[in-house]
ZAKOLNU-563134 format. One record per residue (C-alpha): chain; residue number from 1; x, y, z. Coordinates in nm, 2 decimals. Layout:
<atoms>
ATOM  mol  seq      px      py      pz
ATOM    A  NUM       X       Y       Z
...
</atoms>
This chain:
<atoms>
ATOM  mol  seq      px      py      pz
ATOM    A    1   -5.46   17.57   10.25
ATOM    A    2   -5.22   17.39   10.38
ATOM    A    3   -4.95   17.34   10.65
ATOM    A    4   -4.58   17.33   10.58
ATOM    A    5   -4.41   17.28   10.88
ATOM    A    6   -4.04   17.45   10.93
ATOM    A    7   -3.80   17.49   11.16
ATOM    A    8   -3.65   17.82   11.03
ATOM    A    9   -3.58   18.02   11.30
ATOM    A   10   -3.61   17.77   11.60
ATOM    A   11   -3.38   17.73   11.83
ATOM    A   12   -3.20   17.40   11.71
ATOM    A   13   -3.29   17.20   12.00
ATOM    A   14   -3.66   17.29   11.96
ATOM    A   15   -3.62   17.22   11.61
ATOM    A   16   -3.48   16.88   11.68
ATOM    A   17   -3.75   16.78   11.91
ATOM    A   18   -4.00   16.90   11.72
ATOM    A   19   -3.87   16.67   11.41
ATOM    A   20   -3.82   16.38   11.61
ATOM    A   21   -4.17   16.42   11.76
ATOM    A   22   -4.31   16.44   11.39
ATOM    A   23   -4.14   16.13   11.30
ATOM    A   24   -4.27   15.95   11.63
ATOM    A   25   -4.64   16.05   11.54
ATOM    A   26   -4.60   15.96   11.17
ATOM    A   27   -4.43   15.60   11.24
ATOM    A   28   -4.59   15.50   11.57
ATOM    A   29   -4.97   15.32   11.58
ATOM    A   30   -5.17   15.58   11.77
ATOM    A   31   -5.37   15.41   11.98
ATOM    A   32   -5.47   15.68   12.28
ATOM    A   33   -5.84   15.70   12.24
ATOM    A   34   -5.83   16.09   12.33
ATOM    A   35   -5.57   16.13   12.03
ATOM    A   36   -5.62   16.21   11.68
ATOM    A   37   -5.47   16.35   11.35
ATOM    A   38   -5.56   16.71   11.27
ATOM    A   39   -5.57   16.81   10.88
ATOM    A   40   -5.35   17.04   10.73
ATOM    A   41   -5.62   17.30   10.73
ATOM    A   42   -5.69   17.26   11.09
ATOM    A   43   -5.34   17.26   11.18
ATOM    A   44   -5.28   17.60   10.98
ATOM    A   45   -5.54   17.78   11.15
ATOM    A   46   -5.40   17.66   11.51
ATOM    A   47   -5.09   17.80   11.42
ATOM    A   48   -5.19   18.07   11.24
ATOM    A   49   -5.13   18.49   11.34
ATOM    A   50   -5.49   18.50   11.52
ATOM    A   51   -5.26   18.39   11.82
ATOM    A   52   -5.17   18.77   11.82
ATOM    A   53   -5.53   18.90   11.87
ATOM    A   54   -5.72   18.93   12.22
ATOM    A   55   -6.09   18.92   12.20
ATOM    A   56   -6.23   18.94   12.56
ATOM    A   57   -6.59   18.92   12.54
ATOM    A   58   -6.83   18.80   12.29
ATOM    A   59   -6.89   18.84   11.89
ATOM    A   60   -6.98   19.21   11.87
ATOM    A   61   -6.98   19.27   12.25
ATOM    A   62   -6.61   19.33   12.32
ATOM    A   63   -6.39   19.49   12.52
ATOM    A   64   -6.09   19.55   12.29
ATOM    A   65   -6.09   19.75   11.96
ATOM    A   66   -6.01   19.55   11.62
ATOM    A   67   -6.24   19.31   11.60
ATOM    A   68   -6.36   19.31   11.26
ATOM    A   69   -6.23   18.97   11.15
ATOM    A   70   -6.25   18.81   11.52
ATOM    A   71   -6.64   18.87   11.55
ATOM    A   72   -6.75   18.70   11.24
ATOM    A   73   -6.49   18.43   11.26
ATOM    A   74   -6.61   18.30   11.64
ATOM    A   75   -6.96   18.38   11.52
ATOM    A   76   -6.90   18.13   11.24
ATOM    A   77   -6.79   17.88   11.48
ATOM    A   78   -7.10   17.94   11.69
ATOM    A   79   -7.36   17.91   11.43
ATOM    A   80   -7.15   17.60   11.27
ATOM    A   81   -7.15   17.42   11.61
ATOM    A   82   -7.50   17.49   11.68
ATOM    A   83   -7.59   17.37   11.33
ATOM    A   84   -7.40   17.05   11.36
ATOM    A   85   -7.47   16.90   11.69
ATOM    A   86   -7.87   17.07   11.65
ATOM    A   87   -7.82   17.29   11.97
ATOM    A   88   -8.02   17.63   12.09
ATOM    A   89   -7.68   17.77   12.21
ATOM    A   90   -7.32   17.71   12.18
ATOM    A   91   -6.98   17.87   12.35
ATOM    A   92   -6.68   17.82   12.17
ATOM    A   93   -6.48   17.98   12.43
ATOM    A   94   -6.36   17.71   12.68
ATOM    A   95   -5.95   17.63   12.66
ATOM    A   96   -6.05   17.28   12.72
ATOM    A   97   -6.26   17.04   12.83
ATOM    A   98   -6.20   17.07   13.20
ATOM    A   99   -6.28   17.44   13.22
ATOM    A  100   -6.59   17.34   13.00
ATOM    A  101   -6.69   17.13   13.24
ATOM    A  102   -6.63   17.37   13.55
ATOM    A  103   -6.82   17.66   13.37
ATOM    A  104   -7.12   17.40   13.35
ATOM    A  105   -7.15   17.32   13.69
ATOM    A  106   -7.10   17.73   13.75
ATOM    A  107   -7.40   17.78   13.57
ATOM    A  108   -7.65   17.49   13.68
ATOM    A  109   -7.58   17.55   13.98
ATOM    A  110   -7.65   17.85   14.18
ATOM    A  111   -7.39   18.06   14.38
ATOM    A  112   -7.62   18.06   14.67
ATOM    A  113   -7.81   17.75   14.60
ATOM    A  114   -7.82   17.51   14.95
ATOM    A  115   -7.82   17.21   14.72
ATOM    A  116   -7.49   17.19   14.55
ATOM    A  117   -7.49   16.79   14.49
ATOM    A  118   -7.36   16.66   14.15
ATOM    A  119   -7.41   16.28   14.12
ATOM    A  120   -7.14   16.12   13.82
ATOM    A  121   -7.00   15.81   13.76
ATOM    A  122   -6.72   15.77   13.93
ATOM    A  123   -6.34   15.80   13.79
ATOM    A  124   -6.27   15.44   13.90
ATOM    A  125   -6.52   15.32   13.72
ATOM    A  126   -6.48   15.53   13.41
ATOM    A  127   -6.56   15.90   13.47
ATOM    A  128   -6.38   16.18   13.45
ATOM    A  129   -6.15   16.38   13.71
ATOM    A  130   -6.40   16.69   13.68
ATOM    A  131   -6.68   16.48   13.75
ATOM    A  132   -6.62   16.55   14.10
ATOM    A  133   -6.30   16.33   14.19
ATOM    A  134   -6.14   16.42   14.55
ATOM    A  135   -5.85   16.56   14.36
ATOM    A  136   -6.01   16.79   14.15
ATOM    A  137   -6.16   17.13   14.24
ATOM    A  138   -6.49   17.05   14.09
ATOM    A  139   -6.50   16.80   14.42
ATOM    A  140   -6.44   17.16   14.62
ATOM    A  141   -6.66   17.34   14.51
ATOM    A  142   -6.97   17.12   14.50
ATOM    A  143   -7.07   16.83   14.71
ATOM    A  144   -6.95   16.52   14.45
ATOM    A  145   -7.16   16.21   14.50
ATOM    A  146   -7.08   15.89   14.22
ATOM    A  147   -7.25   15.61   14.11
ATOM    A  148   -7.10   15.28   13.95
ATOM    A  149   -7.11   15.01   13.67
ATOM    A  150   -7.25   14.66   13.75
ATOM    A  151   -6.97   14.47   13.96
ATOM    A  152   -7.05   14.13   13.69
ATOM    A  153   -7.11   14.29   13.33
ATOM    A  154   -6.92   14.66   13.39
ATOM    A  155   -7.21   14.81   13.23
ATOM    A  156   -7.41   15.11   13.35
ATOM    A  157   -7.71   14.99   13.55
ATOM    A  158   -7.98   15.24   13.49
ATOM    A  159   -8.22   15.10   13.72
ATOM    A  160   -7.88   15.13   14.03
ATOM    A  161   -7.85   15.50   13.88
ATOM    A  162   -8.17   15.57   13.98
ATOM    A  163   -8.20   15.45   14.32
ATOM    A  164   -7.86   15.64   14.37
ATOM    A  165   -8.01   15.97   14.22
ATOM    A  166   -8.33   15.96   14.45
ATOM    A  167   -8.11   15.88   14.77
ATOM    A  168   -7.84   16.19   14.68
ATOM    A  169   -8.14   16.40   14.48
ATOM    A  170   -7.85   16.59   14.30
ATOM    A  171   -7.86   16.92   14.16
ATOM    A  172   -7.69   16.78   13.85
ATOM    A  173   -7.68   16.43   13.68
ATOM    A  174   -7.38   16.40   13.51
ATOM    A  175   -7.39   16.17   13.20
ATOM    A  176   -7.08   16.06   13.02
ATOM    A  177   -6.73   15.89   13.04
ATOM    A  178   -6.36   15.86   12.96
ATOM    A  179   -6.35   15.50   13.00
ATOM    A  180   -6.65   15.35   12.90
ATOM    A  181   -6.68   15.12   12.58
ATOM    A  182   -7.05   15.12   12.56
ATOM    A  183   -7.39   15.36   12.40
ATOM    A  184   -7.50   15.55   12.69
ATOM    A  185   -7.89   15.59   12.70
ATOM    A  186   -7.90   15.98   12.71
ATOM    A  187   -8.27   15.90   12.72
ATOM    A  188   -8.27   15.72   13.03
ATOM    A  189   -8.06   15.97   13.20
ATOM    A  190   -8.29   16.26   13.15
ATOM    A  191   -8.58   16.07   13.26
ATOM    A  192   -8.37   15.97   13.59
ATOM    A  193   -8.27   16.35   13.64
ATOM    A  194   -8.63   16.47   13.56
ATOM    A  195   -8.76   16.22   13.85
ATOM    A  196   -8.53   16.35   14.11
ATOM    A  197   -8.55   16.75   13.98
ATOM    A  198   -8.22   16.75   13.83
ATOM    A  199   -8.03   16.92   13.57
ATOM    A  200   -7.90   16.69   13.31
ATOM    A  201   -7.53   16.76   13.23
ATOM    A  202   -7.34   16.53   12.97
ATOM    A  203   -6.99   16.52   12.91
ATOM    A  204   -6.93   16.37   12.52
ATOM    A  205   -6.57   16.49   12.52
ATOM    A  206   -6.47   16.13   12.37
ATOM    A  207   -6.78   16.10   12.15
ATOM    A  208   -6.87   16.41   12.02
ATOM    A  209   -6.72   16.27   11.66
ATOM    A  210   -6.89   15.97   11.70
ATOM    A  211   -7.24   16.18   11.76
ATOM    A  212   -7.22   16.41   11.50
ATOM    A  213   -7.11   16.13   11.22
ATOM    A  214   -7.45   15.90   11.37
ATOM    A  215   -7.24   15.65   11.53
ATOM    A  216   -7.38   15.70   11.86
ATOM    A  217   -7.72   15.89   11.99
ATOM    A  218   -7.70   16.23   12.07
ATOM    A  219   -7.77   16.37   12.41
ATOM    A  220   -7.88   16.72   12.31
ATOM    A  221   -8.26   16.62   12.26
ATOM    A  222   -8.22   16.54   12.63
ATOM    A  223   -7.98   16.76   12.81
ATOM    A  224   -7.98   17.07   12.97
ATOM    A  225   -7.60   17.13   12.90
ATOM    A  226   -7.38   16.90   12.68
ATOM    A  227   -7.00   17.00   12.69
ATOM    A  228   -6.68   16.86   12.49
ATOM    A  229   -6.36   16.90   12.37
ATOM    A  230   -6.28   16.98   12.01
ATOM    A  231   -6.04   16.73   11.97
ATOM    A  232   -6.06   16.39   12.00
ATOM    A  233   -6.32   16.19   11.79
ATOM    A  234   -6.40   16.55   11.67
ATOM    A  235   -6.07   16.58   11.50
ATOM    A  236   -6.05   16.96   11.57
ATOM    A  237   -5.77   17.15   11.80
ATOM    A  238   -5.67   17.12   12.12
ATOM    A  239   -6.01   17.33   12.28
ATOM    A  240   -6.39   17.29   12.47
ATOM    A  241   -6.69   17.35   12.35
ATOM    A  242   -7.04   17.43   12.55
ATOM    A  243   -7.40   17.34   12.40
ATOM    A  244   -7.72   17.43   12.60
ATOM    A  245   -8.05   17.47   12.60
ATOM    A  246   -8.13   17.85   12.52
ATOM    A  247   -8.26   17.90   12.89
ATOM    A  248   -7.94   17.82   13.01
ATOM    A  249   -7.73   18.02   12.76
ATOM    A  250   -7.64   18.37   12.94
ATOM    A  251   -7.56   18.17   13.28
ATOM    A  252   -7.32   17.94   13.04
ATOM    A  253   -7.17   18.26   12.87
ATOM    A  254   -7.13   18.44   13.19
ATOM    A  255   -6.95   18.14   13.38
ATOM    A  256   -6.72   18.14   13.07
ATOM    A  257   -6.63   18.47   13.08
ATOM    A  258   -6.60   18.68   13.29
ATOM    A  259   -6.64   18.35   13.54
ATOM    A  260   -6.35   18.15   13.48
ATOM    A  261   -6.16   18.28   13.19
ATOM    A  262   -6.02   18.55   13.01
ATOM    A  263   -5.98   18.65   12.67
ATOM    A  264   -6.04   18.35   12.42
ATOM    A  265   -5.83   18.14   12.19
ATOM    A  266   -5.93   18.31   11.85
ATOM    A  267   -5.68   18.07   11.69
ATOM    A  268   -5.82   17.79   11.83
ATOM    A  269   -6.14   17.89   11.76
ATOM    A  270   -6.06   17.98   11.40
ATOM    A  271   -5.94   17.61   11.40
ATOM    A  272   -6.26   17.47   11.54
ATOM    A  273   -6.45   17.65   11.26
ATOM    A  274   -6.21   17.47   11.02
ATOM    A  275   -6.27   17.11   11.16
ATOM    A  276   -6.64   17.16   11.20
ATOM    A  277   -6.69   17.24   10.83
ATOM    A  278   -6.50   16.91   10.78
ATOM    A  279   -6.72   16.70   11.02
ATOM    A  280   -7.01   16.85   10.83
ATOM    A  281   -6.93   16.67   10.51
ATOM    A  282   -7.06   16.30   10.42
ATOM    A  283   -6.70   16.15   10.43
ATOM    A  284   -6.72   16.24   10.81
ATOM    A  285   -7.00   16.00   10.89
ATOM    A  286   -6.82   15.72   10.70
ATOM    A  287   -6.51   15.80   10.94
ATOM    A  288   -6.71   15.77   11.25
ATOM    A  289   -6.86   15.47   11.15
ATOM    A  290   -6.53   15.32   11.06
ATOM    A  291   -6.41   15.40   11.42
ATOM    A  292   -6.65   15.18   11.59
ATOM    A  293   -6.61   14.89   11.34
ATOM    A  294   -6.22   14.95   11.41
ATOM    A  295   -6.26   14.94   11.74
ATOM    A  296   -6.45   14.63   11.71
ATOM    A  297   -6.23   14.47   11.50
ATOM    A  298   -5.95   14.52   11.79
ATOM    A  299   -6.12   14.41   12.08
ATOM    A  300   -6.24   14.09   11.88
ATOM    A  301   -5.88   14.01   11.79
ATOM    A  302   -5.78   14.07   12.14
ATOM    A  303   -6.03   13.85   12.27
ATOM    A  304   -5.93   13.57   12.05
ATOM    A  305   -5.56   13.60   12.15
ATOM    A  306   -5.69   13.56   12.51
ATOM    A  307   -5.69   13.88   12.65
ATOM    A  308   -6.01   13.98   12.86
ATOM    A  309   -6.19   14.31   12.73
ATOM    A  310   -6.40   14.46   12.97
ATOM    A  311   -6.79   14.43   12.88
ATOM    A  312   -6.66   14.18   12.64
ATOM    A  313   -6.61   14.44   12.36
ATOM    A  314   -6.71   14.79   12.22
ATOM    A  315   -6.98   15.02   12.10
ATOM    A  316   -6.75   15.32   12.05
ATOM    A  317   -6.41   15.43   11.97
ATOM    A  318   -6.22   15.26   12.25
ATOM    A  319   -6.17   14.96   12.46
ATOM    A  320   -6.01   14.80   12.80
ATOM    A  321   -5.82   14.54   12.82
ATOM    A  322   -5.74   14.34   13.14
ATOM    A  323   -5.35   14.32   13.12
ATOM    A  324   -5.30   14.09   13.45
ATOM    A  325   -5.44   13.82   13.23
ATOM    A  326   -5.10   13.81   13.04
ATOM    A  327   -4.91   13.83   13.41
ATOM    A  328   -4.83   14.18   13.43
ATOM    A  329   -5.00   14.49   13.54
ATOM    A  330   -5.12   14.79   13.33
ATOM    A  331   -4.84   15.01   13.34
ATOM    A  332   -4.60   14.74   13.24
ATOM    A  333   -4.79   14.64   12.91
ATOM    A  334   -4.83   15.00   12.83
ATOM    A  335   -4.46   15.03   12.85
ATOM    A  336   -4.39   14.72   12.67
ATOM    A  337   -4.64   14.83   12.39
ATOM    A  338   -4.49   15.18   12.40
ATOM    A  339   -4.13   15.04   12.26
ATOM    A  340   -4.29   14.84   12.00
ATOM    A  341   -4.44   15.14   11.84
ATOM    A  342   -4.82   15.09   11.98
ATOM    A  343   -4.96   15.40   12.21
ATOM    A  344   -5.15   15.30   12.46
ATOM    A  345   -5.26   15.40   12.82
ATOM    A  346   -5.27   15.22   13.13
ATOM    A  347   -5.59   15.26   13.30
ATOM    A  348   -5.81   15.10   13.59
ATOM    A  349   -6.04   14.86   13.55
ATOM    A  350   -6.37   14.87   13.71
ATOM    A  351   -6.32   14.76   14.08
ATOM    A  352   -5.95   14.75   14.02
ATOM    A  353   -5.76   14.63   14.33
ATOM    A  354   -5.39   14.74   14.19
ATOM    A  355   -5.28   15.07   14.27
ATOM    A  356   -5.36   15.41   14.01
ATOM    A  357   -5.02   15.44   13.88
ATOM    A  358   -5.01   15.03   13.81
ATOM    A  359   -5.34   14.98   13.72
ATOM    A  360   -5.47   14.63   13.61
ATOM    A  361   -5.59   14.76   13.25
ATOM    A  362   -5.46   14.95   12.91
ATOM    A  363   -5.70   15.15   12.72
ATOM    A  364   -5.68   15.18   12.38
ATOM    A  365   -5.89   15.31   12.08
ATOM    A  366   -5.93   15.37   11.70
ATOM    A  367   -5.97   15.73   11.62
ATOM    A  368   -5.64   15.78   11.49
ATOM    A  369   -5.56   15.48   11.30
ATOM    A  370   -5.90   15.51   11.16
ATOM    A  371   -5.79   15.89   11.02
ATOM    A  372   -5.51   15.71   10.84
ATOM    A  373   -5.73   15.49   10.66
ATOM    A  374   -5.66   15.14   10.86
ATOM    A  375   -5.93   14.93   10.82
ATOM    A  376   -6.04   14.61   10.96
ATOM    A  377   -5.74   14.37   10.87
ATOM    A  378   -5.48   14.63   11.00
ATOM    A  379   -5.65   14.69   11.35
ATOM    A  380   -5.70   14.31   11.36
ATOM    A  381   -5.32   14.33   11.34
ATOM    A  382   -5.24   14.58   11.53
ATOM    A  383   -5.47   14.36   11.82
ATOM    A  384   -5.18   14.07   11.75
ATOM    A  385   -4.87   14.29   11.80
ATOM    A  386   -5.02   14.42   12.11
ATOM    A  387   -5.08   14.07   12.25
ATOM    A  388   -4.79   13.97   12.12
ATOM    A  389   -4.56   14.30   12.27
ATOM    A  390   -4.69   14.24   12.66
ATOM    A  391   -4.60   13.88   12.61
ATOM    A  392   -4.29   13.94   12.53
ATOM    A  393   -4.25   14.23   12.76
ATOM    A  394   -3.87   14.14   12.85
ATOM    A  395   -3.75   14.08   12.51
ATOM    A  396   -3.62   14.37   12.37
ATOM    A  397   -3.53   14.24   12.05
ATOM    A  398   -3.89   14.10   12.00
ATOM    A  399   -4.01   14.46   12.07
ATOM    A  400   -3.78   14.66   11.83
ATOM    A  401   -3.88   14.41   11.55
ATOM    A  402   -4.25   14.47   11.62
ATOM    A  403   -4.19   14.86   11.60
ATOM    A  404   -4.03   14.80   11.28
ATOM    A  405   -4.33   14.61   11.13
ATOM    A  406   -4.53   14.87   11.29
ATOM    A  407   -4.34   15.13   11.12
ATOM    A  408   -4.38   14.95   10.78
ATOM    A  409   -4.75   14.97   10.81
ATOM    A  410   -4.78   15.30   10.92
ATOM    A  411   -4.59   15.42   10.63
ATOM    A  412   -4.84   15.26   10.42
ATOM    A  413   -5.13   15.49   10.59
ATOM    A  414   -4.99   15.85   10.54
ATOM    A  415   -5.08   16.09   10.84
ATOM    A  416   -5.27   16.37   10.81
ATOM    A  417   -5.15   16.71   10.89
ATOM    A  418   -4.84   16.64   10.74
ATOM    A  419   -4.87   16.89   10.46
ATOM    A  420   -4.77   16.55   10.25
ATOM    A  421   -4.41   16.52   10.41
ATOM    A  422   -4.26   16.21   10.50
ATOM    A  423   -4.03   16.23   10.84
ATOM    A  424   -3.72   16.08   10.78
ATOM    A  425   -3.76   15.72   10.97
ATOM    A  426   -3.39   15.73   11.08
ATOM    A  427   -3.49   16.00   11.35
ATOM    A  428   -3.64   15.69   11.55
ATOM    A  429   -3.30   15.56   11.55
ATOM    A  430   -3.28   15.20   11.55
ATOM    A  431   -3.51   15.09   11.77
ATOM    A  432   -3.89   15.24   11.95
ATOM    A  433   -3.80   15.53   12.13
ATOM    A  434   -4.03   15.38   12.40
ATOM    A  435   -4.14   15.55   12.70
ATOM    A  436   -3.94   15.88   12.75
ATOM    A  437   -3.64   15.73   12.59
</atoms>
């Protein structure tokens, strides 16, 4: 089953924008760690007529009729989730990672409980907004506290986390990050949670594909509840997934529906079932291993280029580097990279003193490039282009020249999800589109 993109029937303006975006994605080095390419089959399921169907409730317990196909389809996604991750229970209905995280807190902390404290990695040091940051609704509903990384090494200090947990006595200890390049010791986090009587909630949105591919330890043997997005390294549709011990199953399901959501997005659930099938194949383990190898190759090459890499390298799919060593902030560096066809994102480094909209760092990752088949040599070349683009950030001609080289490289590694079709390179214009251009 393949997807053949078509602009038939589309408003001309929308059709033009979609075609230009196809070309941009095809000829750009996609380095944002939370982005990836889905297969033709996943894309076909996502865009299927299942989007027409409402299915409030759970399999075989629906509020609407006409569920003869939907019920076994959702059950298939549930069963595949449980099998792939080794979970006792799975809920495939969360619309994305943020709603999934909120549902986890709702399930783990009873609304009448006096202790409504959560303890998580701070956003500034690599955590996520939904881990209790002040601008997130999670800090409005729950009492949020945070731990940090070691100031010298930028690594998680489990002794310090344990001390912080004894001080806070949280109801929920959160393990997981959106920008942490090293292995997380879930067993140690479970021991800390047990010591202080907290439930352990693990957010593996970024590393889920590495976990099922055997490239990162799994939290499932240790956690009460695990959340993940279904895109990123898992290479599925945009969506969320909750996994838990059986004793939390009813609370999780009730938190998702009717607690926080209405009808599930059945087309996304179908696409998830397909993505889980793909992730269960032996080739996916090779993919996960290559993701880590390619990220390490980029980190090593950046270091050789004189670019400081936070923690000195990476154990997973992403890395964070300090752009100020090249004489500019992270936003300026990310814009220069984008003009050169290298798509990353500005990101705070631990203990950053710069403003959030122009932090010191840039975050990049290897999942998407690895999905296209790029290897170690190509990853090192991409890193060299990154350093060159930032150094030549005020030279439009130099950035355009890099962009052309990037396009040549991308053309040699066709992207998944394009149905075998090669977008018209002329849609990009004579030079890189760049940020917002």
